[in-house]
N, C-alpha and C positions, 0 to 999 in steps of 0.2 A: 366298680359300682356304676360307672358311666354306661358301659355296654348293657348292663341289666336295666338301667333306667331308660335307655333308648329303646330297648326291646319291650319292656313292660309299661312304659310311660308312667312309672312310679317316680316320686321324688326321692332324694337321698334319705330323708327321714323315714319314709315308708320302707325303703329298702333296708335301712339299718335295723328296723323293727321286725324284719322277716325272721322266721325260724331258719336255722342254718341249712337244713335239708331243702327247704323251699328256695333259699338263695342259690344253692349249688345247682338245683334243677333249672332255675331260671338262667343261671350263668351258662350251663351247658346248652340250653336251647338258644340263648342269645348268640353264642359263638357259632353254632351251626347255622343259624339264621343269617348272621353277618357273613360267614364264609360262603354261603350259598348265593350271594348276590353277585359274585364275579366268577368268570371262568377259571381263574387260578384258584380261587377258594373252593369251587366245586371239585376241581382236580385234587386238591389237598384232602377234601373230605372223602373222596373215593379211595385215595391212597391209604388214608388212615383206616377206613373201613376194611380194606383188603388186608392190612397189616394186623387187624384185630381178629381176623378169622382163624379158627384153630382146626377146622375141618375143610378138606378140599371140596371144591364144587365139581363133583365127579361127572355130572352131565356135561358141563362146559368143557371139561378136559377131554371127554370122549369125542365131542364135536371138533375140538381143536386138533386132536391127534388123529382124526379121521378113522377112529375105531368104530366097530360095530357094537354088538352086544358085549358088555363087560370089557370094552376097550380092545377086543381082538379083531383082527382083520381077516 
C-alpha cells in the first residue's frame, strides 16, 4: 500500500477503498515508476520486457546478424 500511496499521493483509507482492479493498476504503474528511477531498475524493466516477448524482433535480428533481405547474405 505504501508504494501505491507514494505514487498516487492517496492516503491508506483512500487506497483501501479502491476497486481491486484500480489498485492493481496503480500498483503496476507504481512499481514501473519506482524501478525507472535508477539505472538498475531500468535494466530490470528492460530485461522483464524482453522476457515477456513471445515474437522475435526480426528487424533487429537481421541487423545484428548482418543479413540482407530476409536474413540472407
